[in-house]
N, C-alpha and C positions, 0 to 999 in steps of 0.2 A: 498697519496691515498685520494681521495675525499670521503666525507661521504654522505650518502643518505639524501635527503631533505624531506623524509617522516618519520613519526613515525611508527615503525614496531614492531610486536611481535617477529620477527625472528631474533633478533640481533645476536645471536650466529651463526645461519646458514648463515646470510649475511656476518658476519666476515670471515667465511670460504670461502664464495664465492668470497670475495675480495672487497666489496664496489661498487662504481659506475664508470664504464669505461666511458671516455669522449666521446667515439664514439657510445654510446648506444642511442636508440631513446628516445625522451623526455617523451613519454607516459608511460614508465615503472615507472616513479617517483610516479605515483598514485596507484600502485598495490603492495600490501604486499604479495610477493611471492618470495622466494629465487631462484626459477628457472627462473626468469626473471632479475636477478641482478648479478653483479659481473662476475664471470667466465662464467655464463650462459646467460648473457645479449646478445640479438641479435645485429648484426651489420646491416648496411643498404647499404653497398657498394658491387658491383661486379667489380672486377678489375683483371688485369693480369700484371705480371712483368717478363720480359724475361731474366733478368740477376740478380740473387740473390747473396748476399754477404756471403761468408763463414767466419764466425767471429771467429770460433775456429777449429783447426784441418785441415783436408784435406779430400775432398770427394773422395772415391775410383773411379778410372777411369773405372773400370769394372762394376760399378753400373749403369745399363741402364734400364730405365723403368719409371713407374709412381706410386705414392702412392696417394690414393684417400680416403677421409673420409667424411661420411655423418652425418647429424645431424639436430636438430630442430632450426629454425631461424625465429621466428614470424615476419611477416611484419606489421600486424595491432594489435592494442590492443584487448585482448580477450573480448568477449561479456559476458562471464560467468567465472566460476572458471577455471584457467589455470593449465594444467598438463604439465610437462616437455616434454611429448610425443606429444604435440599439434603443436609445431612450424613447419612452412613450411620447407620442405627439402632444405638444401643447401649443396652442395659438394665443398670441398676444395681439390685442387690437386697440387702436386709438381712432376715435371718431371726431370730426371737425365740423363745426357749423357756427356761423356769425362770430368768428373770432374766438371761439371757445372750443374746449376739447374734453373728452371723457375717455376712460380706459377700462378695459376688462381683460382677463385671461382665463382660459379654460383648457382642461385636457380634452383631447379628441376621444370620445367615448367609444373606443373600439371594442370588439368582442374580446380580444386578448386582455385589454386593460380591465374589463369587468371580471373576467375569470380569475385574474391574479389578485384583484381586490377581494374577491370571495375567498380565495385560498390564502391571502395575506402573505404571499411569497412569489418569487419569480418561478414561472413554469418553463419558459423557453430559454435555451442556452445563449442566444444571440447569433449574429450573422457570422462570427468566426467559428462557430461550431465547437466541438463535433455535435452533429444534429441528432435529435431524438425523433425518428420518423414515426414513432407511435404517439407523439404529443398531440393534443387536441388541436384542430384547425391547421395542422401541418407542422413541419419541423422548424419554421421560423415565424415569429409573431409579426403580424401586420400591424405596424404602429401608426400608420398614416401621418408620419412626422416630417414629410419631405417638402411637398409642394402645396400651393393653394391656387385655385382657379375659380373664377365666377362663371357659372353656366346657367343662364336663364333665371338670374336672381338668386341662385343658390351658391353658396360658398362650399366648394368641394376640397377636402383634404386628401391628398394622394401620397402614395408610398413608392419610393424609388425601385423597390424589388418587384413591383407590380402587385397591386392588392385591390381591395374594395374601395370605391370612392365614397368617403363618409361626408354626409351633408351636414353643414353647420349653419345655423341662423346667423346671417351677416350682421344683424343688429344686437345679438346677445352672445354669440359664439356657442350656444347650446348645441349639442349634437342631436340631430333629428332622425338619424338612421342612415341606411345605405342607399345610395342612388343606384337603381338597377334599370332606369329608363323604361319603366312600365313592364318589368319582367324580361325585357329583351337582352339585357346585359348579363351573360352567363359565364364570363371569364374576366379575369383581372385587368386593371388599367395601370400603366406606369405613370409616375410623375412626369411632368413636362409635356403632357398632352396640350394641345393648342386650340384656341378659339379663333376663327377667321372673323375679323371685325367687319368685313364687308358683307359676307353671306350669312354669318351666324352659324356656320358649320363647326361642330366640335370634332376635332381630328386627334386620334389617339393611337397608341401602340402599347404593346406589352411584350415581355420576354420571360423565358423560364429555363429551367435546367433540363427539361424533358421536352420531346417534340409536342407540338410545334414550338420551335425555339423563338419565334417571333409572330405576333399577330399585328395586323394593321387595320384600322377602321375608321369610319366616319359616321356620326350621327348628324344627318343634315338638318338644316333649319326647318325643313318641311316634315321632320319627324321620321325620316327613313333611316334604317340602319344598314350600313354596308361594312362588311368585314371579311378579310382574307387571311389565310395562313401564309407566311413568307418563308421560303426555303433558305435555310442557312446550313453551313457545314457542321455546326454543333452549337452547344450552348455558348452565348456571347454575353457581353456586359454593356449594351448600349445604354445611354442615359438620357438622350434627348432626341428630338425629331425636328426637322425643318419644314416649313410650309411656304408655298408661293400660291398665287391664284389658281394655277392649274395642276401643280404637283406637290408631292411631299417627298422629303429626302430622308431615307432610312440609313442607319449606321451599322456597319459590321467592322469592328476593330480587331486587330490581332492581339487582343488581351483575353485570355481564356484559361481555364484550368482543366486538369485531367478529370474527365467525367467518371472514370473507374475509381479514382481515389475518393471522389465525392460519394459514389455509390457504396464503396466498401467501408470507408472510415468516416463518412459524413464531414469531410474537410474540403473547403474551397480556398485555394490560394491562387488568385488571378496573376498569371505570368504574362509578360510581354514577349511576343514572338517576332523579333525585328525582321525575320526573313519573309514574313507574310505581309502582303500589302493590305493597307486599309481599303475598305470598299464602301462606297456610298451608292445606295440604290434609289434612283429617281423613279417614282411611281405616279401615274396620273391620279388626281384626287379620288376618283372612284374606280381605280384600276385594279387588276388582279395580279397574282404572283407572276404570271407570264408576261405582264406588261412592265415589270421592273427592269429599268436599264441600269446595270451596275457599272460604276467607274472605279478603276484602281488608282490609288494615291499612295504617297509615301507613308510607311508605317508610322502610327501615332495613336494617341487616344484623345478624346474630347468629352468633357462633362457637358458643357452648355453652348448652345447655339446663340448667337447674337441676333441674326436675322437672315432671311433668304429672299430672293427676288428673281425675276426673269428679265433678261436683257437680250432681246432678239432671240437667236438660237441658243443662247447660253442660260443656264441656271446657275445662280451665284449663291454661295453660302459663306457667311462670316461667322467665325466662332472662336472659342478659347482653346487653342490646341496645345496639347502636351506632347513634345517631340519624343521624349524617352520616359515612358511610365514604368520602367523597370524598378523592381523592389531592391533596395540596398539596406537591409535590416542591420542594425547595430547589435552585435551579440550581447552587449550589456543590457539591452532592453528586454531580454528574456522572452517570455511567452507572447508579449505584445509587439515584438520588434517588427514584424511584417506589417501590422496595422499602422504603427507609427510611421514607417517608411512610406506606406501607401498614401498617407494623408498629408504628405509634404506636397502641397499643390504647386505645380510649376506650369503655368499656362500662359500663352501669348496670343494676342489678337492676330488672326490668320484668315486668309481668304482663298476659297476654292471656286473654280469656274468649270462647269461641265457643258460641253456642246452637245446638244441633243440631235444634231444632224451628223456631225463627223465623228463623235465619240471622243474628241480631244479634251484633255484636262489641263488647266493652268492652276498652279497653286503657289502661295508664298506668304511670308509674314507681313503684317502691317505695323508691328511695333514689338519691342523686346521687353516691355514691362510685364511683371508678373501680376496679371489681373484676371479676375474671374467674377462670376455671379452677375452677368450682364442684364441690364433692363433697357427697354426702349419705350418710346411713346406707343401705346397699344394700337392706335389707329394706323400705324405704318407697318404692322406685321405683314410680311409678304410683299412689301414695296421697297424700292431702292431708297434707303434712308441715309441720313448723314450722322446722327447723333446716337451714342450709346453711353450708358452709365454703369461703371464697373467698380469693383472693390480691389484695392491693392492688397495683395496677400504675400507677406514675406515667405521665403522658401525655408520654413523651419517648422517645428512641432512645438505647441499646437498651432493650427491654422487660424490666424486672426485677421480681421478686416481693419487695416490701419488707416486707410484713407479712401475717399471717394474720388473717382477719376471720370472725367467727361471726355469721351473719344470721338474724334471725327473718323468714322469708319471708312470714309473714302481715301483719306490720306494717312491715318494713323496718328496724327497729332493729338495732343491731349492737354487738358488742364487738370489741377488736382487741389483737393482740400484735405489736409491732414487733420484727423480727429483730435490729436494731442497725445502727449506722453501718457501711456497707460490707459488710453480711451480707445474703445473698439466699437465698430459699427456693425450694421446689418445690411442685407440686400435692400436696395433703394429704388422702389418703383416710381414711375412718373405719374403725376396727377395733372391732367390737362387744365389750363386756365380757361374758364368759361369765356367764349368768344375769341380765344387765341387761335390764330390760323397757322402761325409758324411752328415748325416741328418741335422746337425747344421752348415754346411759350407755355410754361406751366411750372409745376413745383415738384421737388423731389423730397420724399419723406423717409426717414430712417430712425431706428432706435440705436442709441449708443450706451455703453456701460463704462463707468470710470472705476478702474480697479483700485484706485487710491482710497475710496470710501464706499465702494460698492453701490453708488447711486446710478440710476439709469434715467435717461432723458430721451425725448423725441426731438429731432432736429428737422426743420423745414427750410429748404433751399429754394432759391430762384433758379430754375434749371438753365436759364440763359447765362448765369455767371456764378458758378459754384465757388470760384476762388475767393469771392468776397466774404464767404462764410455764410452761416445760416441766418435766415430772416427771423427766426424764432427758435427758442429752446424751451421746451415744456417739461417740467419735472414729472417723472412717473412715480407712482406710490410704492413700487417695489423694484428689486433687481430683475433685469431681463437677461437670462443666460444667453450665451452665444447660440445661434440657430442657423437655419437653412434659408428657405425661400419665403418671399413676401409678395403681396399683391396690393393694388389699389382698386377700390370700388367706388364709383361716383355716387354722389348723393341721391340722384334721381333713381338709380337702381336700388339703393337702400330703402328709399320711400316705397317702391313697388314691392320689395320683399316684406315690408312691414304691413302691407295692406291685406 
């Protein structure tokens, strides 16, 4: 493992990240930031490989479809402080059929990426600011680097700050343009919008720094657009949304910044206000702002919902809750101290229950493991389910996925598979087994990177028993940097997208 040629304050963090990969761009050597080094260092190549080698085990022949993972991959050196969320979106994909696999990766061809390619430099300063409100396309670059969702055979790349949904060909990963739903979508969408597997409705939300601070909407399977502005007391930082057959659950956390400081100096520092309750707004699927029923809960923050469902008069939500998202910056970390503190993920499996008749709230933890990036079987979205698959993330910088955990969301019990020393994983979606009726009858697919030799692989697990280890390990033709969210698309959907 090669050492960094720079003197850095973040020696421990860089040791966790793994040193300097040989395929990383040279400009990272001048930047003291663990989210540009080691496991997080960007790559500079787009390639495809049509025949991958299975180095351990055997791929199930009934595994047919594609696994896709999005994440930040900066093209140019940052012009200001770099945040992990700043990198240009890059999607890595692996396709399976008849016991064989192929791979490709591509940048998401956003308008910002194209403008910076033409200028051959960074134009936008990044999410840490200070912002340039005269910059083209706005003060922050929409990187489409966060989430992936399949909508009507189209693979959409979404951005957590609310942006344009970029359409990718799910068979090639080429960017096809922006999805505007036949001209009807005139405002941004956030990452973590949802598809109802029963109705085909696409349920979305967005948020911003200026009114309306939140929008909520639905594109129904019949092609209708329903959207409303949601009243909030100010700009907030919601990250996800919950859905049940009849309702959606909106998030209003006591994590916000001073809007005057943002307006005057272009700085956003999200601060936790523990004296302010968390609020969850339950809105009927096609409801209005006046229909929202707000429930006050203990102050907290949450990135990702596991699942939601209805239980008689109750609406239930399970998610990964952070009890204290306060920033505790280390002065030795200098200009990026707040960012490093904010990325120490500390979240535990937690359950809320909201009574739609009495207004009562019940809430409490299910487990104390530090686990995040949950995935479930897609067909049980909105239903009472048992199984969820999460990543164990140690409370340190940088944030790494050290093991795969299978949780019983009814009891909090779990089993675990550790990737191994210096090996780190990716979000792990569920691929249903053809003909499998049980909730956990299927496969789990993930990418891992070994920081000892910078090799990356794809692991395939039997979702019924992850502790036995992967059924197959497939060598990938290049390193896959750490990233964000992933999705699975079944082979039949890929067939339709190719026609």
